[in-house]
C-alpha positions as CSV (number, residue, x, y, z in Angstrom):
1,M,-35.4,28.6,-9.0
2,T,-35.6,25.9,-11.7
3,S,-33.8,22.6,-11.6
4,E,-31.4,23.8,-14.2
5,E,-30.2,26.6,-11.8
6,V,-29.7,24.2,-8.8
7,A,-26.3,22.7,-8.1
8,I,-26.6,19.0,-7.1
9,H,-23.0,18.1,-6.5
10,S,-20.7,19.3,-3.7
11,K,-17.6,21.4,-4.0
12,K,-15.6,18.3,-3.0
13,T,-16.9,16.5,-6.0
14,Y,-16.1,19.4,-8.3
15,S,-12.6,19.6,-6.9
16,S,-11.9,15.9,-7.1
17,F,-13.2,15.7,-10.7
18,G,-11.3,18.8,-11.7
19,V,-7.9,18.0,-10.2
20,F,-7.5,15.2,-12.7
21,M,-7.0,17.8,-15.4
22,M,-4.2,19.4,-13.4
23,G,-1.8,16.5,-14.0
24,M,-3.3,15.6,-17.4
25,N,-3.0,19.1,-18.8
26,A,0.6,19.5,-17.4
27,I,1.5,16.5,-19.6
28,L,-0.5,17.7,-22.6
29,F,0.7,21.3,-22.6
30,I,4.4,20.6,-21.9
31,T,4.6,17.7,-24.3
32,L,3.0,19.8,-27.0
33,Q,5.2,22.8,-26.3
34,Q,8.5,20.9,-26.1
35,Y,8.5,17.9,-28.5
36,P,8.8,19.7,-31.8
37,F,11.6,22.0,-30.4
38,F,13.3,18.9,-28.8
39,Y,13.3,16.8,-32.0
40,E,14.3,19.6,-34.3
41,T,17.0,21.4,-32.2
42,R,18.2,18.8,-29.7
43,I,17.9,15.5,-31.7
44,G,18.4,17.0,-35.2
45,L,15.3,15.4,-36.9
46,N,14.3,17.4,-39.9
47,V,11.0,19.3,-39.4
48,G,9.8,18.0,-42.8
49,L,10.2,14.4,-41.6
50,M,8.2,15.4,-38.4
51,T,5.4,16.7,-40.6
52,L,5.5,13.4,-42.6
53,G,5.3,11.6,-39.3
54,A,2.3,13.7,-38.4
55,V,0.6,12.7,-41.7
56,I,1.1,9.0,-41.0
57,Y,-0.2,9.1,-37.5
58,T,-3.2,11.3,-38.5
59,V,-4.2,8.4,-40.8
60,W,-4.0,6.2,-37.8
61,D,-6.2,8.7,-36.0
62,M,-8.9,8.3,-38.7
63,I,-9.4,4.8,-37.3
64,N,-8.3,5.3,-33.7
65,D,-10.4,8.1,-32.3
66,P,-13.8,7.1,-33.7
67,L,-13.2,3.5,-32.6
68,I,-12.4,4.7,-29.0
69,G,-15.5,6.8,-28.9
70,H,-17.6,3.9,-30.4
71,F,-16.4,1.2,-28.0
72,S,-16.4,3.4,-24.9
73,D,-20.1,4.2,-25.4
74,K,-20.9,0.5,-25.1
75,N,-21.7,-1.4,-21.9
76,Y,-19.5,-4.3,-20.8
77,G,-19.4,-6.9,-18.1
78,F,-17.6,-4.5,-15.8
79,T,-19.9,-1.5,-16.4
80,R,-22.3,-2.2,-13.5
81,R,-19.4,-2.9,-11.1
82,R,-16.7,-0.4,-12.2
83,G,-18.6,2.1,-14.4
84,K,-18.5,2.9,-18.1
85,R,-15.9,5.8,-18.1
86,F,-13.7,5.3,-15.0
87,P,-12.0,2.0,-16.2
88,W,-10.9,3.6,-19.4
89,I,-9.4,6.6,-17.6
90,A,-7.7,4.6,-14.9
91,G,-6.3,2.1,-17.3
92,G,-4.6,4.7,-19.5
93,I,-2.6,6.6,-16.9
94,V,0.5,4.4,-16.4
95,P,0.9,3.5,-20.1
96,L,0.7,7.2,-21.0
97,I,3.4,8.1,-18.5
98,F,5.8,5.5,-20.0
99,V,5.0,6.6,-23.5
100,V,5.8,10.2,-22.8
101,I,9.1,9.3,-21.2
102,L,10.0,7.2,-24.3
103,L,8.9,9.9,-26.7
104,F,11.6,12.1,-25.1
105,S,14.2,9.2,-25.1
106,P,14.8,8.5,-28.9
107,P,17.9,6.7,-30.1
108,G,20.7,9.0,-31.1
109,L,20.6,10.3,-34.7
110,D,24.4,10.0,-35.1
111,Q,24.5,6.5,-33.7
112,Y,21.4,4.9,-35.2
113,G,20.6,7.1,-38.2
114,E,17.6,9.2,-39.2
115,T,15.4,6.3,-40.2
116,V,15.4,4.7,-36.7
117,T,14.8,8.0,-35.0
118,F,12.0,8.8,-37.4
119,V,10.2,5.5,-36.8
120,W,10.7,6.0,-33.0
121,F,9.1,9.4,-33.4
122,I,6.0,8.1,-35.3
123,L,5.6,5.1,-33.0
124,F,5.5,6.9,-29.7
125,L,3.6,9.9,-31.1
126,A,0.9,7.5,-32.3
127,L,0.8,5.7,-28.9
128,Y,0.7,9.0,-27.1
129,D,-2.2,10.1,-29.2
130,G,-4.1,6.8,-28.7
131,L,-3.7,6.9,-25.0
132,T,-4.6,10.6,-24.6
133,S,-7.7,10.0,-26.7
134,A,-8.9,7.0,-24.6
135,I,-8.5,9.0,-21.4
136,L,-9.9,12.4,-22.6
137,V,-12.8,10.9,-24.6
138,N,-14.1,9.2,-21.4
139,Y,-13.3,12.1,-19.1
140,Q,-15.1,14.5,-21.3
141,S,-18.0,12.1,-21.9
142,L,-18.4,11.7,-18.1
143,L,-18.9,15.4,-17.4
144,P,-22.3,16.0,-19.1
145,V,-23.9,12.9,-17.7
146,K,-22.5,13.3,-14.2
147,F,-23.2,17.0,-14.0
148,R,-26.7,17.5,-15.5
149,S,-27.9,21.0,-14.4
150,D,-26.6,24.3,-15.8
151,A,-25.4,25.3,-12.4
152,D,-23.4,22.1,-12.0
153,R,-21.9,22.5,-15.4
154,R,-20.9,26.1,-14.8
155,N,-19.4,25.2,-11.4
156,V,-17.5,22.1,-12.5
157,G,-16.4,24.0,-15.7
158,T,-14.9,26.7,-13.6
159,V,-13.1,24.2,-11.3
160,V,-11.8,22.1,-14.3
161,H,-10.5,25.3,-15.9
162,L,-8.7,26.3,-12.8
163,F,-6.9,23.0,-12.5
164,M,-6.3,22.9,-16.2
165,M,-4.3,26.2,-15.9
166,L,-2.5,25.2,-12.7
167,G,-1.2,22.1,-14.6
168,P,0.8,24.1,-17.2
169,F,2.0,26.4,-14.4
170,V,3.5,23.4,-12.6
171,G,4.8,22.1,-15.9
172,L,6.5,25.4,-16.7
173,I,8.1,25.4,-13.3
174,L,9.5,22.0,-14.1
175,V,10.7,23.2,-17.5
176,G,12.5,26.1,-15.8
177,A,14.1,23.9,-13.2
178,L,15.1,20.9,-15.4
179,V,15.5,21.8,-19.1
180,T,19.0,22.6,-20.3
181,S,20.9,22.2,-23.6
182,E,21.2,18.5,-22.9
183,A,18.7,16.1,-24.4
184,A,18.7,14.0,-21.2
185,S,17.1,17.0,-19.3
186,F,13.9,16.4,-21.3
187,Q,13.8,12.9,-20.1
188,L,14.0,14.1,-16.5
189,L,11.2,16.5,-17.3
190,A,9.0,13.7,-18.6
191,I,9.6,11.6,-15.5
192,A,8.7,14.5,-13.3
193,L,5.5,15.1,-15.2
194,G,4.6,11.5,-14.9
195,A,5.0,11.5,-11.1
196,F,2.8,14.6,-10.9
197,M,0.2,12.9,-13.1
198,V,0.1,9.9,-10.7
199,I,-0.5,12.2,-7.6
200,T,-3.3,14.1,-9.3
201,F,-5.0,10.9,-10.5
202,L,-5.1,9.4,-7.0
203,L,-6.7,12.6,-5.7
204,S,-9.3,12.5,-8.5
205,I,-10.6,9.0,-8.0
206,P,-13.6,10.0,-5.8
207,G,-14.8,12.5,-8.4
208,L,-14.2,10.3,-11.4
209,R,-16.1,7.3,-10.0
210,E,-19.7,6.8,-11.2
211,D,-22.4,6.2,-8.6
212,E,-24.9,3.4,-8.8
213,T,-27.7,5.5,-10.2
214,L,-25.4,6.7,-13.1
215,K,-24.2,3.1,-13.8
216,E,-27.8,1.9,-14.0
217,S,-28.7,4.8,-16.3
218,Y,-26.3,3.4,-18.9
219,F,-28.6,0.4,-19.4
220,L,-31.8,2.5,-20.0
221,K,-30.9,3.5,-23.5
222,E,-28.3,1.2,-25.0
223,Q,-26.9,1.5,-28.5
224,G,-28.4,-0.6,-31.2
225,S,-27.3,-4.1,-32.2
226,D,-26.4,-3.3,-35.8
227,P,-23.2,-4.9,-37.2
228,F,-20.2,-3.1,-35.9
229,L,-19.0,-1.4,-39.1
230,S,-22.5,-0.4,-40.1
231,E,-23.2,1.1,-36.7
232,L,-19.9,3.0,-36.6
233,T,-20.2,4.5,-40.1
234,G,-23.8,5.3,-39.5
235,N,-23.0,7.2,-36.4
236,I,-20.2,9.2,-38.2
237,R,-22.5,10.1,-41.0
238,M,-25.2,11.2,-38.5
239,A,-22.7,13.4,-36.6
240,L,-21.4,15.1,-39.8
241,R,-25.0,16.0,-40.8
242,E,-25.5,17.9,-37.6
243,R,-24.7,21.6,-38.0
244,E,-23.8,22.1,-34.4
245,F,-21.4,19.2,-34.4
246,V,-19.5,20.7,-37.4
247,L,-19.4,24.2,-35.8
248,L,-18.1,22.9,-32.5
249,A,-15.5,20.8,-34.3
250,L,-14.4,23.9,-36.3
251,V,-14.1,26.0,-33.2
252,T,-12.4,23.3,-31.2
253,V,-9.8,22.7,-34.0
254,A,-9.2,26.5,-34.4
255,I,-8.6,27.0,-30.7
256,A,-6.4,23.9,-30.5
257,I,-4.3,25.1,-33.5
258,T,-4.0,28.5,-32.0
259,T,-2.9,27.2,-28.6
260,S,-0.5,24.7,-30.2
261,L,1.2,27.2,-32.4
262,I,1.6,29.7,-29.5
263,A,3.0,27.0,-27.2
264,V,5.4,25.4,-29.7
265,S,6.6,28.9,-30.9
266,T,7.5,30.0,-27.4
267,P,10.9,28.2,-27.2
268,Y,11.7,29.3,-30.8
269,Y,11.0,32.9,-29.8
270,A,13.1,32.6,-26.6
271,Q,16.2,31.1,-28.3
272,Y,16.2,32.7,-31.7
273,V,14.2,36.0,-31.6
274,Y,14.9,37.2,-28.1
275,G,18.3,35.5,-28.2
276,V,18.9,33.7,-24.9
277,S,22.6,33.9,-24.3
278,A,23.0,30.6,-22.4
279,D,21.1,27.4,-23.0
280,A,20.6,27.0,-19.3
281,E,18.4,30.2,-19.4
282,L,16.1,28.8,-22.1
283,G,13.7,27.0,-19.7
284,N,13.4,30.1,-17.5
285,L,12.6,32.4,-20.3
286,V,10.0,30.0,-21.8
287,A,8.4,29.9,-18.3
288,Q,8.6,33.7,-18.0
289,I,6.8,34.2,-21.3
290,S,4.1,31.6,-20.6
291,I,3.3,32.5,-17.0
292,P,1.3,35.8,-17.8
293,F,-1.1,33.6,-19.9
294,V,-1.5,31.1,-17.0
295,A,-1.8,33.9,-14.5
296,T,-4.6,35.8,-16.2
297,T,-6.4,32.7,-17.1
298,T,-6.3,31.5,-13.5
299,L,-6.6,34.6,-11.5
300,G,-9.5,35.9,-13.6
301,I,-11.7,32.9,-12.9
302,P,-14.1,34.7,-10.4
303,F,-14.6,37.4,-13.0
304,Y,-15.1,34.9,-15.9
305,F,-17.6,32.9,-13.8
306,W,-19.5,36.1,-12.9
307,L,-19.5,37.3,-16.6
308,I,-20.8,34.0,-17.9
309,R,-23.5,33.8,-15.3
310,K,-24.5,37.5,-16.0
311,I,-24.7,37.4,-19.8
312,G,-25.0,33.7,-20.5
313,H,-22.4,31.2,-21.7
314,L,-23.3,31.5,-25.4
315,K,-22.9,35.3,-25.5
316,A,-19.7,35.2,-23.4
317,F,-18.2,32.5,-25.7
318,K,-19.0,34.5,-28.9
319,I,-17.6,37.8,-27.5
320,A,-14.3,36.1,-26.4
321,L,-14.0,34.2,-29.6
322,V,-14.2,37.4,-31.7
323,L,-11.8,39.4,-29.5
324,A,-9.2,36.6,-28.9
325,P,-7.3,37.2,-32.2
326,L,-6.4,40.8,-31.2
327,P,-3.6,40.0,-28.6
328,L,-2.2,37.4,-31.1
329,F,-1.8,40.2,-33.7
330,L,-0.1,42.3,-31.0
331,I,2.4,39.5,-30.4
332,Y,3.2,39.4,-34.1
333,I,3.9,43.2,-34.5
334,S,5.9,43.3,-31.3
335,F,9.0,42.4,-33.3
336,T,9.0,45.9,-34.9
337,A,10.2,47.2,-31.5
338,G,13.3,45.0,-31.7
339,S,14.3,41.6,-30.4
340,E,14.8,42.4,-26.7
341,A,12.2,45.2,-26.6
342,S,9.5,42.8,-28.0
343,L,9.5,40.7,-24.8
344,P,7.3,43.0,-22.6
345,I,4.8,43.3,-25.5
346,V,4.8,39.5,-26.0
347,M,4.1,39.0,-22.3
348,L,1.3,41.6,-22.5
349,G,-0.2,39.8,-25.5
350,A,0.0,36.5,-23.7
351,A,-1.7,38.0,-20.6
352,I,-4.6,39.3,-22.7
353,W,-4.9,36.1,-24.7
354,G,-5.2,34.3,-21.3
355,I,-8.3,36.4,-20.4
356,F,-10.1,35.4,-23.6
357,G,-8.8,31.9,-23.3
358,G,-10.2,31.6,-19.8
359,I,-13.7,32.8,-20.9
360,L,-13.6,30.4,-23.8
361,Q,-12.7,27.4,-21.7
362,I,-15.2,27.9,-19.0
363,S,-18.1,28.8,-21.3
364,R,-17.4,26.0,-23.7
365,I,-18.3,23.3,-21.2
366,P,-22.0,24.4,-20.8
367,L,-22.1,25.0,-24.6
368,Q,-21.1,21.4,-25.2
369,G,-23.7,20.4,-22.6
370,D,-26.3,22.2,-24.7
371,F,-25.1,20.3,-27.8
372,F,-25.3,16.8,-26.1
373,D,-28.7,17.5,-24.6
374,T,-30.0,18.5,-28.1
375,M,-28.5,15.4,-29.7
376,A,-30.1,13.2,-27.0
377,V,-33.5,14.6,-27.8
378,R,-33.1,14.3,-31.6
379,Q,-31.7,10.8,-31.5
380,G,-33.4,9.3,-28.5
381,R,-30.1,8.2,-26.8
382,R,-26.9,9.7,-25.4
383,Q,-23.6,9.1,-27.3
384,E,-21.1,11.5,-25.7
385,G,-18.2,9.1,-26.3
386,M,-18.9,8.9,-30.0
387,Y,-19.0,12.6,-30.4
388,F,-15.9,13.3,-28.3
389,G,-14.1,10.6,-30.3
390,L,-14.9,12.4,-33.5
391,W,-14.0,15.8,-32.0
392,N,-10.7,14.3,-30.8
393,F,-10.0,13.0,-34.3
394,F,-10.5,16.4,-35.8
395,S,-8.4,17.9,-33.0
396,R,-5.5,15.5,-33.8
397,I,-5.3,17.1,-37.2
398,V,-4.0,20.0,-35.2
399,T,-0.6,18.4,-35.0
400,L,-0.4,17.9,-38.7
401,V,-1.4,21.5,-39.3
402,M,1.0,22.8,-36.7
403,L,4.0,20.9,-37.9
404,G,3.0,21.7,-41.6
405,I,3.0,25.4,-40.8
406,L,6.4,25.2,-39.1
407,A,7.9,23.2,-41.9
408,I,6.6,25.6,-44.6
409,I,7.6,28.7,-42.8
410,H,11.0,27.4,-41.7
411,T,11.7,26.3,-45.3
412,L,10.5,29.5,-46.9
413,T,12.4,31.8,-44.4
414,N,15.7,29.8,-44.5
415,F,15.5,28.8,-40.8
416,D,18.6,26.7,-39.8
417,A,18.2,24.8,-36.5
418,D,22.0,24.4,-36.3
419,A,22.7,28.1,-36.6
420,V,23.1,30.3,-33.5
421,T,21.9,33.4,-35.4
422,Q,19.0,33.3,-37.8
423,P,18.4,35.6,-40.8
424,L,15.8,38.4,-40.4
425,E,13.2,36.6,-42.6
426,A,13.5,33.5,-40.3
427,L,12.9,35.7,-37.2
428,W,9.8,37.2,-38.9
429,G,8.7,33.6,-39.8
430,I,8.9,32.6,-36.1
431,M,6.8,35.6,-35.2
432,A,4.3,34.7,-37.9
433,H,3.7,31.2,-36.4
434,F,3.8,32.8,-32.9
435,G,1.0,35.4,-33.5
436,L,-0.1,36.2,-37.0
437,I,-1.2,32.8,-38.3
438,P,-3.0,31.6,-35.1
439,G,-4.8,34.9,-35.0
440,V,-6.0,34.7,-38.6
441,I,-7.2,31.0,-38.0
442,L,-9.1,32.0,-34.9
443,L,-10.7,35.0,-36.5
444,L,-12.0,33.0,-39.4
445,A,-13.5,30.4,-37.1
446,A,-15.1,33.1,-35.0
447,L,-16.9,34.7,-38.0
448,V,-18.3,31.3,-39.1
449,F,-19.5,30.3,-35.6
450,V,-21.1,33.6,-34.6
451,R,-23.1,33.6,-37.8
452,S,-24.2,30.0,-37.8
453,W,-24.8,28.8,-34.2
454,K,-28.5,28.5,-33.4
455,L,-28.8,26.8,-30.0
456,D,-29.8,29.9,-27.9
457,S,-31.6,30.0,-24.6
458,T,-35.1,29.7,-26.2
459,A,-34.1,26.6,-28.1
460,M,-32.6,25.0,-25.0
461,E,-35.7,25.6,-22.9
462,K,-37.6,23.3,-25.3
463,V,-34.8,20.8,-25.3
464,R,-34.8,20.5,-21.5
465,E,-38.6,20.0,-21.4
466,E,-38.2,17.1,-23.8
467,L,-35.3,15.7,-21.9
468,E,-37.3,15.7,-18.7
469,A,-40.3,14.1,-20.4
470,T,-38.2,11.3,-21.9
471,G,-35.9,10.6,-18.9
472,L,-32.8,11.3,-20.9
């Protein structure tokens, strides 16, 4: 058995490292699912203004994410004592919780006007983005250097995925229990999510801490001493020249757009297509639609792990990526059965999408490990933070695309947030951004990735030999 097949870390370490994403993904998933619906239907902010806000904060992202990745890759006075990644993660938790609460606590539109509410929306969306970037860039960058073997990466990838799915499950329970027609109910939801985040972070501290060997390894291959701007722009140009980086960015963005559109469309479907009769039932129906996805993604983990180990993470990733659009097209055409009759079909589509989503999530972690190992060999140093910073920048474009799609479709189909009953074309529009559009986006990304990705098992054997020879 080769060193790449031997698991070095314990199950306790996997669990402690993974449980962090339970609280984090609860906040990420529920915030993403609820804030567009909250601002458009509960606060009354025009979806066009929300899209403009997304444009403004995406410009901020052009500076924010690469900077976070650049600075988090550097060593500081605290690195030998506290580690390189853990201080960034720990320092962002409490500020993130307060920002989420304030994002769902905007000044009233009637009392303060649309301009004040719009500025509030931009400000706290930008702060939310910056804090989640700082936390996730460092969490993601820690994984490939802490867990070096293929066995460790498969194991921790499985555990992380399990906790990632349990997070939204807990969040959906909170949505069902707390969300009503009152805007204040969303503030209670944000507070509950924050409390859950604190608990999971405390449990994750042992797994997130870097040991002394890892801390010392940060000083073996340090970044160069070029002027800041020259070094940063040079790193960005270098990343964009790498085919594998561009392909992973494309797939990451496509999956994120797909997930975002499905999540944000769920309450629109529940209230307007299915036609919830009472506002108090909205949260329960949203949870009912989302739980099949969470259930299959979570309960299928033993099968996904076996499949990936049997056929390899690259082959599993490609197969899941190509097949994943099919249940999304099923969700779209479910409306032909009628509003109420579409619900079981939508839930079936969500369940099937959960299967492919589970395979994609677990197999993507060792796939990213292959990329980082290859870049370390090509460049002679490890720069996970820089790459994740750039990936997160591209991923933040997702919000702009998502809100842009909602704005265009709602405008073209005469959607009226104040109306109880929507015209037929608006209902089809909701179904389009629920299933059709995310399915097409994912299918196009799959065709490009499957055709162009070259880091197969043969290529990675050579990479690992060079890694071992260089000590990287």
